[in-house]
C-alpha beads as a LAMMPS data file, in Angstrom:
LAMMPS data file: protein, C-alpha beads

375 atoms
374 bonds

1 atom types
1 bond types

-500.0 500.0 xlo xhi
-500.0 500.0 ylo yhi
-500.0 500.0 zlo zhi

Masses

1 110.0

Atoms # bond

1 1 1 0.000 0.000 0.000
2 1 1 1.376 3.312 -0.995
3 1 1 0.433 6.513 0.635
4 1 1 0.666 10.114 -0.364
5 1 1 2.050 12.838 1.757
6 1 1 0.305 16.156 1.667
7 1 1 2.623 19.010 0.784
8 1 1 3.445 21.241 3.706
9 1 1 1.332 24.313 3.959
10 1 1 3.155 27.419 2.845
11 1 1 3.297 30.098 5.495
12 1 1 1.147 33.129 4.886
13 1 1 2.780 35.961 3.029
14 1 1 3.425 38.763 5.445
15 1 1 2.584 42.291 4.450
16 1 1 6.043 43.850 3.984
17 1 1 4.711 47.204 5.053
18 1 1 4.002 45.840 8.514
19 1 1 1.221 46.668 10.889
20 1 1 1.850 50.410 10.773
21 1 1 0.390 50.752 7.261
22 1 1 -3.039 51.888 8.467
23 1 1 -1.487 54.445 10.786
24 1 1 0.450 55.848 7.839
25 1 1 -2.770 55.990 5.827
26 1 1 -4.696 57.926 8.466
27 1 1 -1.771 60.311 8.984
28 1 1 -1.509 60.806 5.226
29 1 1 -5.198 61.680 5.018
30 1 1 -4.847 64.222 7.834
31 1 1 -1.703 65.727 6.317
32 1 1 -3.235 66.009 2.845
33 1 1 -6.480 67.553 4.120
34 1 1 -4.553 70.134 6.161
35 1 1 -2.336 70.994 3.194
36 1 1 -5.399 71.287 0.969
37 1 1 -6.936 73.732 3.439
38 1 1 -3.674 75.673 3.605
39 1 1 -3.515 75.922 -0.193
40 1 1 -7.170 76.943 -0.246
41 1 1 -6.191 79.785 2.052
42 1 1 -3.512 80.863 -0.433
43 1 1 -6.144 80.783 -3.159
44 1 1 -8.683 82.896 -1.292
45 1 1 -6.345 85.433 0.314
46 1 1 -3.641 85.593 -2.359
47 1 1 -0.972 85.448 0.388
48 1 1 1.440 82.770 1.582
49 1 1 2.007 80.887 -1.666
50 1 1 5.567 79.507 -1.169
51 1 1 6.482 78.563 -4.746
52 1 1 6.403 81.882 -6.582
53 1 1 9.252 83.075 -8.789
54 1 1 9.868 86.076 -6.544
55 1 1 9.946 84.040 -3.327
56 1 1 13.350 83.710 -1.707
57 1 1 14.711 80.172 -1.909
58 1 1 12.997 79.212 -5.162
59 1 1 15.780 80.210 -7.549
60 1 1 16.424 76.569 -8.465
61 1 1 12.906 75.179 -8.251
62 1 1 10.757 74.117 -11.193
63 1 1 7.625 75.341 -9.415
64 1 1 8.734 78.964 -9.641
65 1 1 7.264 78.823 -13.160
66 1 1 3.830 78.176 -11.595
67 1 1 2.206 81.458 -10.530
68 1 1 0.200 81.770 -7.345
69 1 1 -3.020 82.287 -9.318
70 1 1 -2.574 78.837 -10.873
71 1 1 -0.450 76.996 -8.344
72 1 1 -2.489 77.690 -5.197
73 1 1 -5.759 76.108 -6.448
74 1 1 -3.790 73.250 -8.022
75 1 1 -2.173 72.396 -4.682
76 1 1 -5.531 72.718 -2.950
77 1 1 -7.070 70.216 -5.372
78 1 1 -4.100 67.849 -5.001
79 1 1 -4.344 68.021 -1.217
80 1 1 -8.048 67.188 -1.076
81 1 1 -7.837 64.455 -3.736
82 1 1 -4.878 62.881 -1.956
83 1 1 -6.789 62.916 1.336
84 1 1 -9.652 61.066 -0.367
85 1 1 -7.207 58.579 -1.875
86 1 1 -5.594 57.905 1.504
87 1 1 -8.993 57.333 3.127
88 1 1 -10.062 55.029 0.288
89 1 1 -7.044 52.734 0.595
90 1 1 -6.747 52.683 4.394
91 1 1 -8.428 50.529 6.997
92 1 1 -10.475 47.322 6.907
93 1 1 -12.849 48.750 4.292
94 1 1 -10.114 49.859 1.920
95 1 1 -11.008 49.522 -1.757
96 1 1 -9.410 46.607 -3.627
97 1 1 -9.970 47.246 -7.337
98 1 1 -8.341 45.281 -10.124
99 1 1 -7.076 46.144 -13.554
100 1 1 -7.328 49.711 -14.838
101 1 1 -8.936 51.287 -11.713
102 1 1 -6.077 49.988 -9.549
103 1 1 -3.505 51.247 -12.056
104 1 1 -5.129 54.695 -12.119
105 1 1 -5.181 54.981 -8.319
106 1 1 -1.545 53.931 -8.041
107 1 1 -0.571 56.156 -10.952
108 1 1 -2.106 59.220 -9.333
109 1 1 -0.637 58.359 -5.932
110 1 1 2.899 57.838 -7.156
111 1 1 2.705 60.964 -9.343
112 1 1 1.882 62.966 -6.216
113 1 1 4.768 61.279 -4.380
114 1 1 7.120 62.352 -7.185
115 1 1 5.794 65.908 -6.942
116 1 1 6.189 66.059 -3.174
117 1 1 9.587 64.369 -2.938
118 1 1 11.369 65.314 -6.167
119 1 1 9.900 68.551 -7.526
120 1 1 9.125 70.518 -4.353
121 1 1 12.201 70.120 -2.055
122 1 1 15.050 71.376 -4.379
123 1 1 18.601 72.447 -3.480
124 1 1 17.573 74.301 -0.335
125 1 1 16.527 71.155 1.524
126 1 1 19.707 69.307 0.503
127 1 1 21.842 72.237 1.679
128 1 1 19.986 72.327 4.987
129 1 1 20.624 68.598 5.467
130 1 1 24.311 69.153 4.703
131 1 1 24.633 72.146 7.020
132 1 1 22.609 70.530 9.827
133 1 1 25.650 69.175 11.754
134 1 1 27.325 72.595 11.709
135 1 1 24.115 74.405 12.640
136 1 1 23.384 72.039 15.534
137 1 1 26.912 71.722 16.944
138 1 1 27.850 75.350 16.365
139 1 1 24.662 76.982 17.654
140 1 1 25.801 77.154 21.332
141 1 1 29.028 78.876 20.227
142 1 1 27.454 81.334 17.794
143 1 1 29.015 79.696 14.715
144 1 1 28.333 79.878 11.881
145 1 1 27.168 83.463 12.065
146 1 1 23.734 83.024 10.499
147 1 1 20.230 84.222 11.199
148 1 1 18.297 81.052 11.999
149 1 1 15.054 82.845 11.156
150 1 1 16.344 83.175 7.595
151 1 1 17.562 79.578 7.462
152 1 1 14.215 78.209 8.647
153 1 1 11.962 80.619 6.770
154 1 1 8.446 79.816 5.594
155 1 1 9.607 78.515 2.209
156 1 1 12.001 76.009 3.780
157 1 1 9.574 74.923 6.504
158 1 1 6.937 74.330 3.835
159 1 1 9.317 72.154 1.812
160 1 1 10.215 70.071 4.863
161 1 1 6.512 69.638 5.652
162 1 1 5.863 68.562 2.061
163 1 1 8.646 65.946 2.250
164 1 1 6.992 64.512 5.363
165 1 1 3.712 64.236 3.475
166 1 1 5.407 62.594 0.505
167 1 1 7.020 59.967 2.733
168 1 1 3.721 59.218 4.462
169 1 1 1.950 58.848 1.130
170 1 1 4.691 56.585 -0.241
171 1 1 4.438 54.379 2.854
172 1 1 0.668 54.176 2.473
173 1 1 0.876 53.302 -1.222
174 1 1 3.484 50.590 -0.688
175 1 1 1.319 48.887 1.924
176 1 1 -1.873 49.051 -0.145
177 1 1 -0.085 48.013 -3.327
178 1 1 1.296 44.956 -1.537
179 1 1 -2.056 43.983 -0.016
180 1 1 -3.920 44.287 -3.304
181 1 1 -1.314 42.680 -5.566
182 1 1 -2.468 39.557 -7.400
183 1 1 -0.837 36.505 -5.863
184 1 1 -0.596 33.457 -8.051
185 1 1 0.888 30.843 -5.758
186 1 1 1.890 31.031 -2.157
187 1 1 5.570 31.474 -1.614
188 1 1 7.508 29.636 0.965
189 1 1 10.294 31.130 3.019
190 1 1 12.756 30.501 0.232
191 1 1 11.073 32.849 -2.195
192 1 1 12.751 36.136 -1.461
193 1 1 11.945 37.497 -4.893
194 1 1 12.347 36.730 -8.542
195 1 1 14.802 37.840 -11.179
196 1 1 16.631 41.038 -10.331
197 1 1 14.975 41.216 -6.889
198 1 1 16.600 38.057 -5.530
199 1 1 19.242 38.493 -2.866
200 1 1 21.916 36.997 -5.141
201 1 1 21.051 39.295 -8.033
202 1 1 20.780 42.373 -5.790
203 1 1 24.236 41.639 -4.353
204 1 1 25.638 41.665 -7.890
205 1 1 24.057 44.751 -9.440
206 1 1 24.055 46.539 -6.099
207 1 1 27.854 46.763 -6.124
208 1 1 27.860 48.661 -9.433
209 1 1 25.300 51.282 -8.437
210 1 1 26.914 51.653 -5.010
211 1 1 30.259 52.625 -6.537
212 1 1 28.526 55.120 -8.831
213 1 1 26.743 56.612 -5.819
214 1 1 30.093 56.875 -3.993
215 1 1 32.217 58.441 -6.750
216 1 1 29.936 61.376 -7.641
217 1 1 29.847 63.039 -4.180
218 1 1 33.627 62.644 -3.896
219 1 1 34.051 64.538 -7.176
220 1 1 31.843 67.308 -5.818
221 1 1 33.767 67.411 -2.528
222 1 1 37.093 67.836 -4.320
223 1 1 35.936 71.097 -5.903
224 1 1 34.984 72.578 -2.516
225 1 1 38.134 71.349 -0.787
226 1 1 40.104 73.017 -3.596
227 1 1 38.656 76.384 -2.560
228 1 1 39.650 75.684 1.039
229 1 1 43.192 75.020 -0.240
230 1 1 43.132 78.411 -2.033
231 1 1 42.875 76.803 -5.482
232 1 1 40.498 78.888 -7.647
233 1 1 38.833 75.916 -9.294
234 1 1 35.995 77.338 -11.385
235 1 1 36.382 80.762 -9.771
236 1 1 38.326 83.871 -10.569
237 1 1 40.999 84.991 -8.120
238 1 1 38.713 87.823 -6.988
239 1 1 35.760 85.502 -6.445
240 1 1 37.882 83.118 -4.404
241 1 1 39.280 85.984 -2.320
242 1 1 35.764 87.237 -1.582
243 1 1 34.672 83.717 -0.703
244 1 1 37.566 83.210 1.685
245 1 1 37.034 86.584 3.337
246 1 1 33.805 85.324 4.897
247 1 1 32.392 81.982 5.960
248 1 1 31.610 80.882 2.403
249 1 1 34.669 78.702 1.956
250 1 1 34.030 76.967 5.286
251 1 1 30.397 76.419 4.406
252 1 1 31.527 74.797 1.165
253 1 1 34.049 72.668 3.049
254 1 1 31.308 71.595 5.440
255 1 1 29.155 70.409 2.553
256 1 1 32.189 68.654 1.080
257 1 1 32.844 66.852 4.362
258 1 1 29.166 65.844 4.489
259 1 1 29.499 64.457 0.950
260 1 1 32.633 62.459 1.810
261 1 1 31.078 60.977 4.945
262 1 1 28.043 60.079 2.877
263 1 1 30.260 58.429 0.257
264 1 1 31.978 56.291 2.918
265 1 1 28.640 55.248 4.390
266 1 1 27.412 54.422 0.887
267 1 1 30.270 51.947 0.466
268 1 1 29.032 50.313 3.668
269 1 1 25.937 49.181 1.779
270 1 1 28.125 46.510 0.164
271 1 1 30.598 45.814 2.981
272 1 1 30.374 43.527 6.043
273 1 1 30.627 46.519 8.387
274 1 1 27.397 47.763 6.850
275 1 1 25.694 44.659 8.220
276 1 1 27.464 44.239 11.568
277 1 1 28.950 47.009 13.669
278 1 1 32.786 46.848 13.544
279 1 1 34.664 45.849 16.693
280 1 1 35.997 49.350 17.384
281 1 1 32.429 50.458 18.185
282 1 1 32.516 49.624 21.872
283 1 1 29.272 48.326 23.286
284 1 1 27.655 47.370 19.983
285 1 1 30.559 45.641 18.207
286 1 1 29.451 42.560 16.310
287 1 1 25.766 43.310 16.578
288 1 1 23.640 43.382 13.450
289 1 1 23.087 46.806 11.928
290 1 1 19.320 47.426 11.844
291 1 1 18.229 47.547 8.217
292 1 1 16.278 50.765 8.731
293 1 1 19.324 52.462 10.244
294 1 1 20.930 52.319 6.796
295 1 1 17.866 52.392 4.555
296 1 1 16.025 55.405 6.013
297 1 1 18.841 58.022 5.910
298 1 1 20.149 56.737 2.564
299 1 1 16.662 56.995 1.080
300 1 1 16.246 60.552 2.341
301 1 1 19.607 61.634 0.910
302 1 1 18.761 59.960 -2.414
303 1 1 15.491 61.918 -2.531
304 1 1 17.121 65.238 -1.620
305 1 1 19.977 64.814 -4.106
306 1 1 17.642 63.874 -6.947
307 1 1 15.374 66.814 -6.171
308 1 1 18.307 69.240 -5.989
309 1 1 19.666 67.968 -9.311
310 1 1 16.299 68.333 -11.051
311 1 1 15.877 71.855 -9.694
312 1 1 19.352 72.948 -10.761
313 1 1 18.568 72.113 -14.379
314 1 1 15.887 74.811 -14.268
315 1 1 18.338 77.476 -13.065
316 1 1 19.558 79.679 -15.967
317 1 1 22.822 80.665 -14.241
318 1 1 23.681 77.049 -13.487
319 1 1 22.992 76.022 -17.070
320 1 1 25.194 78.854 -18.318
321 1 1 28.100 77.781 -16.107
322 1 1 27.598 74.159 -17.108
323 1 1 27.617 75.167 -20.759
324 1 1 30.973 76.852 -20.197
325 1 1 32.271 73.581 -18.665
326 1 1 32.989 75.310 -15.359
327 1 1 34.710 72.649 -13.193
328 1 1 32.978 73.956 -10.070
329 1 1 29.563 72.918 -11.365
330 1 1 30.352 69.952 -13.629
331 1 1 30.037 67.375 -10.791
332 1 1 26.620 68.844 -9.999
333 1 1 25.422 67.829 -13.455
334 1 1 25.673 64.268 -12.165
335 1 1 23.453 64.831 -9.133
336 1 1 20.323 63.257 -10.672
337 1 1 22.433 60.185 -11.482
338 1 1 23.841 60.248 -7.939
339 1 1 20.354 60.286 -6.448
340 1 1 19.079 57.468 -8.648
341 1 1 22.216 55.365 -8.043
342 1 1 22.008 55.872 -4.268
343 1 1 18.342 54.936 -4.296
344 1 1 19.137 51.791 -6.284
345 1 1 22.029 50.917 -3.951
346 1 1 19.724 51.303 -0.960
347 1 1 17.126 49.072 -2.606
348 1 1 19.780 46.427 -3.305
349 1 1 20.848 46.533 0.354
350 1 1 17.232 46.073 1.450
351 1 1 16.628 43.204 -0.987
352 1 1 19.804 41.465 0.117
353 1 1 19.079 41.655 3.824
354 1 1 15.370 40.901 3.851
355 1 1 13.890 37.491 4.654
356 1 1 15.183 34.708 6.919
357 1 1 18.803 35.028 8.048
358 1 1 19.848 31.789 6.369
359 1 1 18.718 33.109 2.971
360 1 1 20.366 36.525 3.089
361 1 1 23.166 37.200 0.656
362 1 1 26.339 38.590 2.273
363 1 1 27.843 41.731 0.821
364 1 1 31.179 40.008 0.215
365 1 1 32.509 36.572 1.175
366 1 1 33.271 36.461 4.897
367 1 1 36.903 35.394 4.860
368 1 1 38.417 37.106 7.859
369 1 1 37.730 36.616 11.560
370 1 1 36.339 40.141 11.869
371 1 1 33.613 39.283 9.370
372 1 1 32.348 36.207 11.146
373 1 1 28.849 36.448 12.610
374 1 1 28.869 37.118 16.325
375 1 1 26.085 36.399 18.750

Bonds

1 1 1 2
2 1 2 3
3 1 3 4
4 1 4 5
5 1 5 6
6 1 6 7
7 1 7 8
8 1 8 9
9 1 9 10
10 1 10 11
11 1 11 12
12 1 12 13
13 1 13 14
14 1 14 15
15 1 15 16
16 1 16 17
17 1 17 18
18 1 18 19
19 1 19 20
20 1 20 21
21 1 21 22
22 1 22 23
23 1 23 24
24 1 24 25
25 1 25 26
26 1 26 27
27 1 27 28
28 1 28 29
29 1 29 30
30 1 30 31
31 1 31 32
32 1 32 33
33 1 33 34
34 1 34 35
35 1 35 36
36 1 36 37
37 1 37 38
38 1 38 39
39 1 39 40
40 1 40 41
41 1 41 42
42 1 42 43
43 1 43 44
44 1 44 45
45 1 45 46
46 1 46 47
47 1 47 48
48 1 48 49
49 1 49 50
50 1 50 51
51 1 51 52
52 1 52 53
53 1 53 54
54 1 54 55
55 1 55 56
56 1 56 57
57 1 57 58
58 1 58 59
59 1 59 60
60 1 60 61
61 1 61 62
62 1 62 63
63 1 63 64
64 1 64 65
65 1 65 66
66 1 66 67
67 1 67 68
68 1 68 69
69 1 69 70
70 1 70 71
71 1 71 72
72 1 72 73
73 1 73 74
74 1 74 75
75 1 75 76
76 1 76 77
77 1 77 78
78 1 78 79
79 1 79 80
80 1 80 81
81 1 81 82
82 1 82 83
83 1 83 84
84 1 84 85
85 1 85 86
86 1 86 87
87 1 87 88
88 1 88 89
89 1 89 90
90 1 90 91
91 1 91 92
92 1 92 93
93 1 93 94
94 1 94 95
95 1 95 96
96 1 96 97
97 1 97 98
98 1 98 99
99 1 99 100
100 1 100 101
101 1 101 102
102 1 102 103
103 1 103 104
104 1 104 105
105 1 105 106
106 1 106 107
107 1 107 108
108 1 108 109
109 1 109 110
110 1 110 111
111 1 111 112
112 1 112 113
113 1 113 114
114 1 114 115
115 1 115 116
116 1 116 117
117 1 117 118
118 1 118 119
119 1 119 120
120 1 120 121
121 1 121 122
122 1 122 123
123 1 123 124
124 1 124 125
125 1 125 126
126 1 126 127
127 1 127 128
128 1 128 129
129 1 129 130
130 1 130 131
131 1 131 132
132 1 132 133
133 1 133 134
134 1 134 135
135 1 135 136
136 1 136 137
137 1 137 138
138 1 138 139
139 1 139 140
140 1 140 141
141 1 141 142
142 1 142 143
143 1 143 144
144 1 144 145
145 1 145 146
146 1 146 147
147 1 147 148
148 1 148 149
149 1 149 150
150 1 150 151
151 1 151 152
152 1 152 153
153 1 153 154
154 1 154 155
155 1 155 156
156 1 156 157
157 1 157 158
158 1 158 159
159 1 159 160
160 1 160 161
161 1 161 162
162 1 162 163
163 1 163 164
164 1 164 165
165 1 165 166
166 1 166 167
167 1 167 168
168 1 168 169
169 1 169 170
170 1 170 171
171 1 171 172
172 1 172 173
173 1 173 174
174 1 174 175
175 1 175 176
176 1 176 177
177 1 177 178
178 1 178 179
179 1 179 180
180 1 180 181
181 1 181 182
182 1 182 183
183 1 183 184
184 1 184 185
185 1 185 186
186 1 186 187
187 1 187 188
188 1 188 189
189 1 189 190
190 1 190 191
191 1 191 192
192 1 192 193
193 1 193 194
194 1 194 195
195 1 195 196
196 1 196 197
197 1 197 198
198 1 198 199
199 1 199 200
200 1 200 201
201 1 201 202
202 1 202 203
203 1 203 204
204 1 204 205
205 1 205 206
206 1 206 207
207 1 207 208
208 1 208 209
209 1 209 210
210 1 210 211
211 1 211 212
212 1 212 213
213 1 213 214
214 1 214 215
215 1 215 216
216 1 216 217
217 1 217 218
218 1 218 219
219 1 219 220
220 1 220 221
221 1 221 222
222 1 222 223
223 1 223 224
224 1 224 225
225 1 225 226
226 1 226 227
227 1 227 228
228 1 228 229
229 1 229 230
230 1 230 231
231 1 231 232
232 1 232 233
233 1 233 234
234 1 234 235
235 1 235 236
236 1 236 237
237 1 237 238
238 1 238 239
239 1 239 240
240 1 240 241
241 1 241 242
242 1 242 243
243 1 243 244
244 1 244 245
245 1 245 246
246 1 246 247
247 1 247 248
248 1 248 249
249 1 249 250
250 1 250 251
251 1 251 252
252 1 252 253
253 1 253 254
254 1 254 255
255 1 255 256
256 1 256 257
257 1 257 258
258 1 258 259
259 1 259 260
260 1 260 261
261 1 261 262
262 1 262 263
263 1 263 264
264 1 264 265
265 1 265 266
266 1 266 267
267 1 267 268
268 1 268 269
269 1 269 270
270 1 270 271
271 1 271 272
272 1 272 273
273 1 273 274
274 1 274 275
275 1 275 276
276 1 276 277
277 1 277 278
278 1 278 279
279 1 279 280
280 1 280 281
281 1 281 282
282 1 282 283
283 1 283 284
284 1 284 285
285 1 285 286
286 1 286 287
287 1 287 288
288 1 288 289
289 1 289 290
290 1 290 291
291 1 291 292
292 1 292 293
293 1 293 294
294 1 294 295
295 1 295 296
296 1 296 297
297 1 297 298
298 1 298 299
299 1 299 300
300 1 300 301
301 1 301 302
302 1 302 303
303 1 303 304
304 1 304 305
305 1 305 306
306 1 306 307
307 1 307 308
308 1 308 309
309 1 309 310
310 1 310 311
311 1 311 312
312 1 312 313
313 1 313 314
314 1 314 315
315 1 315 316
316 1 316 317
317 1 317 318
318 1 318 319
319 1 319 320
320 1 320 321
321 1 321 322
322 1 322 323
323 1 323 324
324 1 324 325
325 1 325 326
326 1 326 327
327 1 327 328
328 1 328 329
329 1 329 330
330 1 330 331
331 1 331 332
332 1 332 333
333 1 333 334
334 1 334 335
335 1 335 336
336 1 336 337
337 1 337 338
338 1 338 339
339 1 339 340
340 1 340 341
341 1 341 342
342 1 342 343
343 1 343 344
344 1 344 345
345 1 345 346
346 1 346 347
347 1 347 348
348 1 348 349
349 1 349 350
350 1 350 351
351 1 351 352
352 1 352 353
353 1 353 354
354 1 354 355
355 1 355 356
356 1 356 357
357 1 357 358
358 1 358 359
359 1 359 360
360 1 360 361
361 1 361 362
362 1 362 363
363 1 363 364
364 1 364 365
365 1 365 366
366 1 366 367
367 1 367 368
368 1 368 369
369 1 369 370
370 1 370 371
371 1 371 372
372 1 372 373
373 1 373 374
374 1 374 375
């Protein structure tokens, strides 16, 4: 007598967005409704619109081409429609359409995410992120000598608030997209993806994009360190002298240092020390690096760099300098590529480290004793 053995039941597929998806959806709805009301106020009163061509801080922003008469009602409509979208896809009664309706909802949602995270922030937000260590550490000592009311003006605060909304919306969309995706067959624990999303594949192509994301900021940093070394790279002697007479050269060096540190941390996305804290870090040596500790800041920098690069290409003065092959701005032409490469490198890191520990793909072969897993 022969018997048959029933195949083991595949474990349920866990929502990769986790249990916080609904919270993100409700917060997105609140954020979008509030921003819609704010934009409605700009429309009615004619005051407060932060994207106008004459508004300080919008010199390298695509939205400066959108007047307040047009832009304010457009943002009001986007805010209210996005609030409705967030409510529709959140909670136990969330809509679950198929085919074209689902594509249209996702298309609108991700288009708004691109607007909020790529078009709105621009160079100003990236510069603020780069200057943040100096502003925080130097504030008690009165250095750098800046007016913080000018640094954190309404235009900048608005852009930061918009980035928060874009991140909330992206989180909401990812969760809903995962829950409503068509699932053919249940996947066991060994199915960490298919094709380019497998851990093995991500480890391979991730190395290439990681090196691209590392080289570009180093090239930018070299131009600013040259000014600190009194080398007039891309500047006239008079311009360099004026720059060095104030805090400008140190501000540039600070951004350069931020870029170099970022480049080193980017390399960590493919190195063992990006997965386990090195042994010189007393107290946490050998412990696993939380995935979000690398993914969240790298994602934010990728967004800010991409946004800054897109905005710069709308700046006439920047385009003129780039056309003259000015070495001070040539590395900045690569910023959109830097942002995309860093985003791809971060995705590869996430794909490689997700799933059960025994299925994760190491960044490089663990040959040395320092690279061995530690309890």
